N, C-alpha and C positions, 0 to 999 in steps of 0.2 A: 488293697484298694476298697473303698466303701461302695456299697451297692447303691444304685440310683433309686429314686422314688418309684419309678415304674417297676423296677425289679422287685422292690419290697412289696409293692401292691400286688404284683403277680404272684409272689410267693405266699402272701397272706390269703389270696383267693384260692390258691391250690390247697393250702392247709385247711381252709374252711370246707372246701369240697370233699376232701378226704375225711374230715371229721363228720360231715353230714352223711356221707356214704356209710361210714362205720356205724353211726347211730341208726341209720335206716336198717342195716343188716341186723343189728341187735334187736330193734323193735320188731322186725319181721319174725325173727326167731322166737321172741317172747310171745307174739300173737299166735304163732304156730303151736307153741306148747299149750297156750290157753285154749285154743280151738280143739286140740287133741283131748285135753282134759274134759272139755264140755261134751265132746262126742262120746267119750267113755261113759260119762255120767248119763247121757241119753240112752246108751245101750244098757246100762245097769239098772236104770231107774224107770219103772213103769208108773203110770198115773195112779194106780191103786196103792203103790208103795209111797210115792212122794206127796201125793195130794197137791194142794195149792201152794205149798211153801216154795217150790222151785220154779214156778211158772215164769216169773220175771227173769230168772237166771237163764232158763232154757230158751227164752224169747230173744236172746242176743243173736244178732245176725252172724252167719258164717262169713268169714273174710277169705 
């Protein structure tokens, strides 16, 4: 038996929600890795060593 238009629409919405949720998880994980790398750089790098080269990189907001 063929699915009705409402069932197809509902299935599509569910698939989109699942895809969006998965994408958000991946993005959150990536942002976490980037923030950890940034924090490690802050710990390793003093202003005497880095100078002005990293000021814009270090100015990124923590998420």
